[in-house]
PAGUVO-722056 format. One line per 5 residues: number of its first residue (from 1); their letters; for each residue x, y, z of C-alpha. Coordinates in pm, 1 decimal. Layout:
BEGIN
NUM> A> X Y Z ~ ... $
! end
This chain:
BEGIN
1> MKKLY> 0.0 0.0 0.0 ~ 286.2 234.3 89.3 ~ 456.6 151.7 -241.6 ~ 136.4 234.7 -433.2 ~ 100.1 568.3 -250.9 $
6> LFILL> 465.1 650.3 -321.3 ~ 417.8 567.6 -691.1 ~ 111.5 796.6 -715.6 ~ 296.6 1077.4 -536.2 ~ 597.7 1046.2 -766.9 $
11> LTLTL> 372.1 1037.9 -1073.7 ~ 191.9 1352.6 -957.9 ~ 518.6 1536.7 -900.5 ~ 650.4 1424.6 -1239.3 ~ 337.8 1541.9 -1421.0 $
16> TSCFH> 342.9 1874.3 -1238.0 ~ 705.5 1927.3 -1333.6 ~ 641.2 1841.9 -1698.2 ~ 328.4 2051.7 -1735.0 ~ 432.5 2362.4 -1542.9 $
21> KDVIN> 582.1 2645.2 -1749.3 ~ 842.8 2888.5 -1624.5 ~ 664.4 3225.1 -1623.5 ~ 982.2 3425.3 -1679.5 ~ 1167.9 3207.7 -1930.3 $
26> DRADD> 913.6 3004.8 -2130.1 ~ 721.3 3121.8 -2434.3 ~ 389.0 3296.3 -2378.5 ~ 56.7 3140.6 -2483.1 ~ -118.4 3467.6 -2561.3 $
31> IDATL> -87.7 3846.7 -2551.1 ~ -381.1 4062.6 -2447.0 ~ -240.1 4417.6 -2442.9 ~ 48.7 4608.4 -2601.1 ~ 195.9 4956.6 -2554.8 $
36> LYQGK> 463.2 5145.7 -2748.2 ~ 701.6 5368.0 -2551.6 ~ 921.3 5617.7 -2737.1 ~ 1145.9 5837.6 -2527.2 ~ 1494.6 5924.4 -2413.5 $
41> EGAFI> 1576.9 5557.5 -2343.9 ~ 1477.2 5454.7 -2696.8 ~ 1171.7 5263.6 -2820.4 ~ 1025.6 4971.1 -2626.2 ~ 728.2 4742.1 -2686.4 $
46> ICREK> 551.2 4654.8 -2360.9 ~ 319.3 4351.9 -2359.8 ~ 96.0 4185.1 -2104.4 ~ 134.0 3812.5 -2172.2 ~ -45.8 3496.2 -2061.3 $
51> IFQAT> 118.6 3166.4 -1971.4 ~ -118.9 2870.7 -1950.5 ~ -45.5 2622.6 -1673.6 ~ -210.6 2288.4 -1755.6 ~ -308.0 2089.8 -1445.3 $
56> SKSSG> -519.2 1795.9 -1560.0 ~ -655.5 1599.4 -1852.1 ~ -964.5 1383.1 -1871.2 ~ -1114.2 1185.3 -2157.4 ~ -1452.7 1032.7 -2215.3 $
61> QGITK> -1695.0 962.0 -2498.7 ~ -1440.3 1079.5 -2752.6 ~ -1392.6 1418.0 -2584.3 ~ -1069.6 1530.6 -2418.2 ~ -1094.4 1801.7 -2152.9 $
66> ISGYN> -789.9 1993.4 -2037.4 ~ -803.5 2224.8 -1737.3 ~ -559.3 2476.5 -1597.7 ~ -509.4 2841.3 -1520.1 ~ -323.4 3144.5 -1655.4 $
71> DYRIS> -20.7 3312.8 -1505.7 ~ 57.7 3664.3 -1630.0 ~ 368.1 3868.8 -1692.2 ~ 468.7 4205.0 -1836.8 ~ 758.1 4216.7 -2082.2 $
76> SYDVS> 951.8 4506.4 -2233.3 ~ 1128.7 4455.3 -2568.9 ~ 1393.2 4684.5 -2717.6 ~ 1279.1 4777.7 -3070.6 ~ 1635.9 4846.7 -3187.0 $
81> TGKLS> 1744.2 4484.8 -3127.9 ~ 1431.8 4280.5 -3049.4 ~ 1593.7 4168.2 -2726.3 ~ 1401.4 4132.1 -2401.8 ~ 1479.4 4433.6 -2184.5 $
86> ARVNL> 1286.3 4336.6 -1870.4 ~ 1013.0 4103.0 -1749.4 ~ 792.9 4096.9 -1437.3 ~ 595.1 3798.4 -1307.5 ~ 239.5 3910.4 -1220.7 $
91> KEGGD> 148.0 3557.3 -1109.9 ~ -211.3 3433.4 -1134.6 ~ -388.9 3767.4 -1105.6 ~ -750.2 3745.6 -990.7 ~ -897.6 3946.9 -705.7 $
96> DGECI> -565.8 3957.0 -517.5 ~ -331.5 4058.4 -796.4 ~ -491.7 4132.3 -1136.3 ~ -290.5 4399.8 -1316.6 ~ -377.6 4593.5 -1634.0 $
101> LLGIT> -180.6 4826.6 -1857.5 ~ -324.0 5179.1 -1873.9 ~ -102.9 5415.4 -2072.8 ~ 216.9 5617.4 -2092.0 ~ 306.0 5968.9 -1980.1 $
106> GDKVW> 658.3 6104.8 -2017.7 ~ 897.1 5829.2 -1915.0 ~ 646.5 5628.4 -1712.8 ~ 419.1 5339.7 -1802.9 ~ 102.5 5335.7 -1591.5 $
111> LYSLN> -73.2 5026.6 -1457.2 ~ -342.1 4938.9 -1207.0 ~ -310.6 4631.2 -987.5 ~ -534.8 4472.4 -726.7 ~ -217.3 4385.5 -539.3 $
116> KDLGL> -246.0 4603.3 -228.0 ~ 123.8 4684.6 -238.7 ~ 87.5 4833.7 -587.9 ~ -260.4 4967.8 -674.0 ~ -229.5 5258.5 -918.6 $
121> HCRDP> 140.7 5268.0 -1001.5 ~ 396.8 5360.1 -1264.6 ~ 705.1 5175.7 -1389.4 ~ 1017.0 5248.9 -1589.9 ~ 942.4 5137.6 -1951.2 $
126> KTLDV> 1291.8 4993.2 -1998.5 ~ 1349.8 4815.5 -1666.0 ~ 986.0 4780.3 -1549.4 ~ 1102.1 4882.9 -1201.0 ~ 827.9 5044.4 -991.5 $
131> IANQQ> 878.5 5421.7 -977.4 ~ 583.3 5499.2 -749.8 ~ 302.8 5285.9 -606.0 ~ -41.5 5406.5 -497.7 ~ 70.4 5474.0 -143.1 $
136> KLCDN> 345.8 5705.4 -265.2 ~ 118.4 5870.4 -522.0 ~ -135.3 5938.0 -247.6 ~ 111.6 6169.4 -78.5 ~ -70.3 6407.2 -311.1 $
141> AQLKA> -362.9 6536.2 -101.2 ~ -608.2 6525.8 -394.3 ~ -547.9 6156.6 -467.4 ~ -538.2 6073.3 -98.0 ~ -890.3 6211.6 -58.2 $
146> LSFAK> -1027.3 5959.9 -311.6 ~ -1165.1 5623.1 -206.9 ~ -1054.9 5411.5 -505.0 ~ -1304.4 5162.2 -648.7 ~ -1244.4 4797.9 -554.0 $
151> PKWYD> -1396.1 4603.8 -844.8 ~ -1374.7 4234.2 -922.5 ~ -1071.0 4155.7 -1132.5 ~ -1271.7 4126.6 -1454.3 ~ -1421.4 4475.9 -1406.6 $
156> LPRCF> -1089.2 4658.8 -1376.1 ~ -1107.8 4809.1 -1730.9 ~ -1447.8 4958.7 -1643.4 ~ -1302.3 5143.5 -1345.6 ~ -950.6 5236.0 -1458.2 $
161> SFDWA> -846.4 5353.4 -1803.5 ~ -636.9 5610.4 -1989.9 ~ -741.9 5909.1 -2201.8 ~ -476.6 5931.9 -2474.2 ~ -611.5 6261.8 -2608.5 $
166> QGKIM> -555.3 6432.7 -2274.1 ~ -270.2 6221.4 -2140.1 ~ -465.8 6158.4 -1820.1 ~ -565.1 5853.1 -1617.8 ~ -936.3 5789.0 -1568.5 $
171> LSDMQ> -1034.8 5625.2 -1240.2 ~ -1349.0 5550.2 -1040.6 ~ -1421.3 5581.1 -669.7 ~ -1631.7 5361.9 -441.8 ~ -1944.0 5564.1 -525.7 $
176> GYTYY> -1901.8 5510.1 -900.0 ~ -1792.3 5866.9 -979.9 ~ -1523.9 5911.7 -1245.4 ~ -1215.5 6131.4 -1216.5 ~ -925.1 6244.7 -1430.0 $
181> YNPAN> -582.5 6219.7 -1270.0 ~ -317.4 6428.0 -1446.0 ~ 30.2 6291.3 -1358.5 ~ 192.7 6601.7 -1508.2 ~ 72.6 6824.3 -1223.6 $
186> DSVQR> -75.9 6573.7 -975.1 ~ -423.8 6721.6 -1017.1 ~ -757.4 6537.8 -983.1 ~ -1081.1 6649.6 -1146.3 ~ -1423.7 6489.1 -1133.8 $
191> TSDKI> -1584.6 6435.3 -1475.5 ~ -1905.7 6318.1 -1636.7 ~ -1705.6 6155.7 -1917.3 ~ -1744.1 5781.0 -1955.1 ~ -1462.1 5531.9 -1924.6 $
196> SVMSL> -1427.8 5362.2 -2262.5 ~ -1364.6 4987.8 -2243.8 ~ -1170.8 4973.1 -2572.4 ~ -831.6 5018.7 -2414.1 ~ -534.9 4819.8 -2538.9 $
201> FSKTY> -702.0 4495.1 -2631.9 ~ -660.6 4345.6 -2976.8 ~ -818.0 4564.6 -3245.4 ~ -889.2 4512.5 -3613.8 ~ -574.5 4600.6 -3802.9 $
206> LENSA> -665.9 4454.0 -4142.7 ~ -939.5 4602.7 -4362.8 ~ -1043.0 4613.6 -4728.7 ~ -1073.3 4993.4 -4744.4 ~ -950.3 5310.4 -4574.8 $
211> PMSNG> -892.6 5677.6 -4667.0 ~ -550.3 5794.1 -4780.2 ~ -389.2 6112.2 -4647.4 ~ -566.4 6314.1 -4919.9 ~ -908.2 6189.8 -4801.5 $
216> KTIYL> -977.3 5966.4 -5102.2 ~ -1049.7 5600.0 -5036.8 ~ -827.9 5306.1 -5125.5 ~ -1015.5 4979.3 -5172.6 ~ -892.9 4623.6 -5231.0 $
221> SNENR> -1150.1 4444.2 -5445.8 ~ -1326.3 4139.1 -5305.4 ~ -1162.9 3866.6 -5514.5 ~ -901.6 3593.0 -5465.7 ~ -639.9 3830.1 -5602.0 $
226> NVIEY> -731.0 4176.2 -5480.9 ~ -670.3 4468.9 -5713.3 ~ -649.2 4831.1 -5600.4 ~ -935.2 5072.8 -5655.2 ~ -873.8 5441.6 -5589.8 $
231> AGIAA> -1162.4 5685.0 -5548.9 ~ -1396.8 5421.8 -5697.2 ~ -1186.4 5357.4 -6011.0 ~ -954.7 5065.4 -6090.9 ~ -601.8 5186.2 -6023.7 $
236> KGGLS> -317.9 5194.7 -6273.3 ~ -10.3 4979.4 -6219.9 ~ -145.1 4624.8 -6246.5 ~ -74.5 4526.3 -5885.5 ~ -274.7 4249.6 -5720.3 $
241> FLSGK> -254.0 4062.4 -5390.4 ~ -367.7 3716.3 -5284.8 ~ -625.9 3762.4 -5006.4 ~ -483.9 4109.4 -4946.6 ~ -578.8 4348.2 -4666.6 $
246> LILDN> -477.5 4706.2 -4588.3 ~ -293.1 4756.8 -4257.4 ~ -453.4 5017.4 -4031.7 ~ -295.3 5246.6 -3775.4 ~ -441.3 5178.8 -3429.5 $
251> DAARA> -159.3 5334.0 -3228.7 ~ -318.3 5474.7 -2912.9 ~ -87.9 5776.4 -2877.2 ~ -125.8 5883.5 -3241.6 ~ -502.6 5832.0 -3223.8 $
256> GAIKK> -508.6 6041.9 -2907.3 ~ -320.5 6328.8 -3073.0 ~ -558.2 6321.9 -3371.0 ~ -860.7 6309.0 -3140.4 ~ -732.6 6603.5 -2936.5 $
261> EKDAK> -706.4 6815.8 -3251.4 ~ -1045.3 6698.5 -3375.4 ~ -1207.3 6764.6 -3036.1 ~ -1086.5 7126.0 -3043.6 ~ -1228.3 7179.4 -3395.2 $
266> MRIEI> -1556.8 7014.7 -3298.7 ~ -1598.5 7237.6 -2993.3 ~ -1549.8 7548.3 -3208.2 ~ -1803.0 7417.7 -3460.8 ~ -2054.2 7337.2 -3185.8 $
271> KNLQD> -2020.5 7688.5 -3042.6 ~ -2071.0 7847.3 -3387.9 ~ -2375.2 7628.1 -3461.6 ~ -2532.6 7703.2 -3124.1 ~ -2482.8 8077.6 -3177.8 $
276> SIAAF> -2632.5 8061.5 -3528.0 ~ -2936.9 7861.9 -3412.5 ~ -2991.8 8091.3 -3114.5 ~ -2975.0 8397.7 -3341.5 ~ -3221.7 8241.5 -3583.6 $
281> NSDIR> -3468.0 8146.1 -3309.4 ~ -3454.2 8490.2 -3151.2 ~ -3535.3 8664.3 -3479.5 ~ -3908.3 8748.4 -3463.3 ~ -3933.9 8752.8 -3840.7 $
286> HVDAR> -3861.9 8380.6 -3855.9 ~ -4110.2 8310.9 -3577.3 ~ -4377.7 8503.9 -3766.8 ~ -4284.0 8329.0 -4090.0 ~ -4362.9 7992.8 -3936.3 $
291> KSAMT> -4715.5 8111.5 -3857.7 ~ -4797.0 8204.3 -4214.3 ~ -4720.0 8094.3 -4565.2 ~ -4341.7 8122.1 -4616.5 ~ -4170.3 8264.8 -4919.6 $
296> TDEMN> -3903.9 8065.6 -5099.5 ~ -3626.3 8261.5 -4927.3 ~ -3786.4 8204.6 -4588.3 ~ -3819.7 7833.0 -4658.7 ~ -3453.5 7815.8 -4759.2 $
301> TEFAN> -3356.7 7998.5 -4439.7 ~ -3567.9 7759.8 -4233.2 ~ -3414.2 7457.3 -4407.4 ~ -3062.0 7590.5 -4349.1 ~ -3137.4 7620.1 -3978.5 $
306> EQRQY> -3268.2 7262.5 -3968.5 ~ -2941.7 7148.8 -4129.2 ~ -2743.5 7338.0 -3865.4 ~ -2947.4 7165.2 -3594.4 ~ -2883.2 6828.1 -3757.7 $
311> RLDAD> -2505.9 6892.7 -3763.4 ~ -2514.3 7014.1 -3405.1 ~ -2691.0 6696.7 -3288.5 ~ -2430.5 6485.0 -3470.5 ~ -2141.9 6680.8 -3314.7 $
316> LRYFK> -2289.4 6643.1 -2966.0 ~ -2325.8 6266.3 -3019.1 ~ -1953.7 6254.0 -3097.4 ~ -1874.3 6369.3 -2744.0 ~ -2150.9 6166.9 -2580.6 $
321> YPETA> -2036.8 5838.8 -2739.1 ~ -1659.6 5883.5 -2799.4 ~ -1600.6 5508.9 -2848.3 ~ -1799.2 5524.4 -3175.1 ~ -1596.3 5813.3 -3316.4 $
326> FDKRL> -1303.5 5609.5 -3451.0 ~ -1170.8 5716.2 -3790.5 ~ -988.6 5450.5 -3991.4 ~ -632.3 5549.5 -4077.9 ~ -376.0 5371.2 -4293.2 $
331> LTDEP> -52.4 5273.2 -4119.1 ~ 227.1 5446.9 -4308.9 ~ 537.5 5660.9 -4266.2 ~ 489.2 5901.8 -4556.7 ~ 205.0 6051.9 -4766.2 $
336> NTFLV> 56.1 5858.3 -5060.2 ~ 180.2 5522.3 -4935.0 ~ 20.0 5227.0 -4759.7 ~ 93.9 4869.6 -4649.7 ~ -73.4 4550.0 -4771.6 $
341> FYSSD> -76.3 4220.3 -4578.5 ~ -135.0 3916.9 -4803.0 ~ -72.4 3545.8 -4864.6 ~ 219.0 3381.0 -5043.9 ~ 4.2 3108.2 -5202.8 $
346> VSDTA> -316.1 2905.9 -5173.5 ~ -219.9 2639.1 -4919.1 ~ -230.2 2556.0 -4549.8 ~ 138.5 2643.9 -4524.1 ~ 112.7 2986.8 -4691.5 $
351> HAIIS> 340.3 3252.9 -4545.8 ~ 247.2 3613.8 -4471.9 ~ 382.4 3889.0 -4697.5 ~ 384.1 4265.4 -4639.0 ~ 433.6 4512.3 -4925.5 $
356> KIKMG> 468.5 4888.7 -4920.9 ~ 276.6 5056.1 -5204.7 ~ 327.5 5411.3 -5334.6 ~ 89.7 5621.5 -5542.9 ~ 257.8 5841.9 -5803.4 $
361> ADTTF> 150.5 6185.7 -5922.2 ~ -39.2 6024.5 -6212.7 ~ -217.2 5788.8 -5965.8 ~ -12.5 5489.0 -6083.9 ~ 56.1 5248.6 -5796.0 $
366> TEEWK> 396.8 5081.7 -5762.5 ~ 548.2 4840.1 -5512.1 ~ 827.1 5001.2 -5306.9 ~ 929.5 4675.7 -5140.4 ~ 807.2 4328.9 -5043.5 $
371> CTLNN> 895.4 4136.1 -4726.9 ~ 810.5 3766.4 -4692.1 ~ 767.2 3657.9 -4330.0 ~ 866.0 3292.8 -4347.2 ~ 807.9 3234.4 -3974.7 $
376> FCFDP> 450.2 3365.7 -3991.2 ~ 159.0 3172.6 -4140.2 ~ -84.0 3390.0 -4333.4 ~ -372.9 3216.1 -4156.0 ~ -314.8 3218.0 -3776.5 $
381> DKASK> -531.5 2905.2 -3741.2 ~ -265.8 2711.6 -3934.5 ~ 16.1 2821.0 -3703.6 ~ -28.8 2524.2 -3470.1 ~ 12.1 2190.5 -3647.6 $
386> KGAFE> -5.2 1967.8 -3339.5 ~ -306.3 1816.7 -3165.0 ~ -465.3 1996.9 -2871.6 ~ -340.9 1753.2 -2606.0 ~ 19.8 1744.9 -2727.0 $
391> TVFSK> 33.0 2123.4 -2772.1 ~ -111.0 2204.0 -2430.6 ~ 106.8 1966.5 -2233.5 ~ 429.7 2027.6 -2423.3 ~ 414.1 2399.4 -2500.6 $
396> GDPNF> 109.5 2540.1 -2319.9 ~ -217.2 2645.0 -2481.1 ~ -122.0 2893.0 -2753.1 ~ -369.2 3140.6 -2901.7 ~ -226.3 3264.5 -3231.8 $
401> GYQWF> -499.7 3517.7 -3314.4 ~ -361.4 3834.4 -3150.7 ~ -223.0 4092.6 -3396.9 ~ -63.5 4432.8 -3345.5 ~ 114.5 4672.6 -3582.3 $
406> TITNG> 295.7 5002.5 -3536.4 ~ 566.9 5217.5 -3692.1 ~ 842.1 5363.6 -3476.3 ~ 1181.2 5515.5 -3560.5 ~ 1140.7 5424.3 -3926.8 $
411> NLVFI> 1060.7 5059.3 -3855.4 ~ 741.8 4856.0 -3886.9 ~ 681.8 4630.1 -3585.3 ~ 437.3 4341.6 -3621.2 ~ 309.5 4104.8 -3350.8 $
416> GQIQM> 130.6 3788.8 -3456.5 ~ 120.4 3418.3 -3366.5 ~ 306.4 3494.9 -3041.1 ~ 602.6 3631.6 -3237.8 ~ 731.0 3978.5 -3313.3 $
421> ACIDM> 904.4 4103.7 -3628.4 ~ 1068.8 4432.7 -3723.5 ~ 1096.3 4558.9 -4082.6 ~ 1287.3 4861.5 -4216.1 ~ 1025.2 5090.6 -4371.3 $
426> KTGKL> 1267.2 5228.8 -4631.8 ~ 1403.7 4902.2 -4769.3 ~ 1164.5 4630.0 -4653.4 ~ 1453.1 4440.6 -4493.0 ~ 1355.7 4207.1 -4210.1 $
431> LWTIN> 1569.6 4328.0 -3920.0 ~ 1477.6 4069.5 -3657.7 ~ 1216.3 3814.9 -3550.5 ~ 1163.4 3684.9 -3196.0 ~ 934.0 3447.8 -3009.5 $
436> I> 736.1 3610.5 -2729.7 $
! end
C-alpha cells in the first residue's frame, strides 16, 4: 500500500514538473495588451502576456478536456534589437493581484493592480522597475482624498483607463464617480465623461478599405487576387494581392493626438452652430414666418437652420459616445503610401507577406518593397500543427490570433502568432524576428 502511494505521489510530481511552465523564461501562450514607448531611453514594446499552466486531462466519450489556469507577466522589448529588456511575473492575477496596462506619460508606463502593495502605479518602460506605487502617489492630497473603487478583477477596465487625447488617467471611486488624474501636475478632477472599455485589447488592423492622407479611399476588391481601386476607379499599375488586406494604424498615442485636434475643432463648430441657431430662433421675423405661408427665401432659411441643428446633434453625439468616433487610418510613414498584408500562395502552409505601395503623381501604384515573413503563417489558425493535447502539455495552450502593428523610428513592428518582427520601412529588410 505504501509503495502504491509513493508511486502515485511520484507520478503527480513528475506530471506537475512536466506541465508547469516557467513564467519568466518560457514562451507565452497569448498576448492581451500592447503599448509602445518612445522616449529618451529609446523605443520599447511593452506587452501583457499569458502563460497557460495545464493541471489535468480527462477523456470520455471521444472528448478530451484539459483544465488549468493562466499566469501573467509584463515584458519590455527593445525595438532596436528585439531583445528582451525586462520582465515581471504578475502571477495568477484574480482578485488579489490582477494587473492591467493603462497608458504612458513622459517616461512612465502606468498600470493598475489589485495587489495592495501596488494599486495605481507607474514603472520604468525599460526596466519595469516600480517608480511609485499608490501609497506614494497618495502623498498628493487630492489623490489621498479619493476612495478608489475595488472592483472584481474582470471589471478593472471599467473602473480604470487612460485618455490618450488628454494624457490623463481615468479612475473611479467607491461611489461610481469618475475622475481624471493628471500625472503632469498631480491634479484630480471629477468628470461626467465615460470610461471607454476599448483600451489596449486586440483591435482590427486589417481592412479592405480606408482613406488615404488626401481623403480619397483606397479599396482592395473582393476577389481571390485583390486589385487596387482608388476613389472608386480601378487603379493603374497592375498590382494584385492574394487575399490582401490594408494595414490600419491603431496606435493609441497617435489616435489620441488626432482626437485632441479633432475635439478642439468640434468644440469650435458646436459653439458656432449654437450661436447661429440661437440667433435664428430669436429673430421674430422667422417666428412670424412659421405662422404664415413662407416665401421661398424664408423656406430656404428655415431649411438651413434645420441642417445646422442636424449637424449640431451629430457633433454632440460625438462627445456623448466617444467610443464610436473612430476614424480609420492607414498605417504608413509618408504621404501617398500604404501597407498591404497578403498570402504567399493558396495552401495551409502559406506565409504572410507585407508590401509597401506608393501612389505616383499620375495615380499609378507601384510596389516600393516586399517582405516575406517565413516564420509567420498567413492564416493564424494554421500556425499550430499539433493536436490539442500534445500542444497544451508540451508547449502550453497557444492562441495565435492576436495581432498588433505600429511604426516607430522608421521601422514597422508586427506582432502575430506569439512572435514579433521588425521591418525597415525604407528598404523592406527584415531586421529581426523573436518568439514572445
